[in-house]
C-alpha positions as CSV (number, residue, x, y, z in Angstrom):
1,M,-13.6,-25.4,-17.3
2,G,-17.0,-24.0,-18.1
3,L,-17.6,-20.8,-19.7
4,A,-19.4,-19.3,-16.7
5,L,-16.6,-20.2,-14.4
6,T,-14.1,-18.6,-16.8
7,R,-16.3,-15.3,-17.1
8,E,-16.5,-15.2,-13.2
9,L,-12.8,-15.7,-12.6
10,N,-12.1,-13.1,-15.5
11,S,-14.4,-10.7,-13.4
12,V,-12.9,-11.4,-10.1
13,A,-9.3,-11.0,-11.8
14,A,-10.3,-7.6,-13.0
15,Q,-11.8,-6.4,-9.7
16,L,-8.6,-7.5,-8.0
17,A,-6.3,-5.6,-10.5
18,E,-8.5,-2.6,-9.9
19,R,-8.2,-2.7,-6.1
20,Q,-4.4,-3.3,-6.5
21,E,-4.2,0.0,-8.6
22,E,-6.4,1.8,-6.2
23,S,-4.4,0.4,-3.2
24,E,-1.1,1.5,-4.9
25,H,-2.4,5.1,-5.7
26,S,-3.5,5.5,-2.2
27,H,-0.3,4.3,-0.8
28,K,1.5,6.9,-3.1
29,H,-0.7,9.5,-1.8
30,L,0.0,8.6,1.9
31,V,3.8,8.9,1.1
32,E,3.4,12.4,-0.5
33,L,1.6,13.5,2.3
34,S,4.0,12.1,4.9
35,R,6.6,14.1,2.9
36,E,4.7,17.3,2.9
37,F,4.0,17.0,6.7
38,K,7.9,16.5,7.3
39,K,8.6,19.5,5.3
40,N,6.0,21.7,6.8
41,V,6.0,20.9,10.4
42,P,8.6,22.2,13.1
43,E,11.3,19.8,14.2
44,E,9.9,19.7,17.9
45,V,6.5,18.5,16.7
46,R,7.9,15.9,14.1
47,E,9.9,14.4,17.2
48,M,6.8,14.4,19.2
49,V,4.9,12.3,16.7
50,A,7.8,10.2,15.4
51,P,6.8,7.1,17.3
52,V,3.1,7.3,16.1
53,L,4.2,7.9,12.6
54,K,6.8,5.0,12.7
55,S,4.2,2.9,13.9
56,F,1.6,3.9,11.2
57,Q,4.3,3.4,8.5
58,A,5.1,0.0,9.8
59,Q,1.4,-1.1,9.3
60,V,1.0,0.3,6.0
61,S,4.3,-0.8,4.7
62,G,3.7,-4.5,6.0
63,D,6.4,-7.0,6.3
64,P,9.7,-6.2,4.6
65,A,10.0,-9.9,3.7
66,R,6.7,-9.2,1.4
67,D,9.0,-7.3,-1.0
68,R,10.9,-10.4,-2.0
69,T,7.6,-12.3,-2.8
70,P,6.5,-12.4,-6.4
71,H,4.0,-9.9,-7.1
72,H,1.3,-12.2,-8.1
73,T,1.4,-14.2,-5.1
74,R,1.2,-11.4,-2.5
75,S,-1.8,-10.5,-0.6
76,F,-3.4,-7.1,-2.0
77,E,-1.5,-4.6,0.2
78,P,0.2,-1.3,-1.0
79,D,3.5,-1.8,-2.5
80,R,6.4,0.0,-0.7
81,T,7.6,3.0,-2.4
82,D,10.1,4.6,0.1
């Protein structure tokens, strides 16, 4: 493998790692916001928005089978923390 290719691969790997870290941070922030929402909103409002929140959470969390996939072979989606 040539030196230029090695440098490019190292650069891409660093960018991917940075994006993964940003994605994980964003996901954790969304989880925090969701918990705060549940604490601070009346029950009747939570019941009204529950279907929308469940749909959103499913989109953010992705396929549950993904959690059994080795970390290095996954797509760069936020990890589930809930």
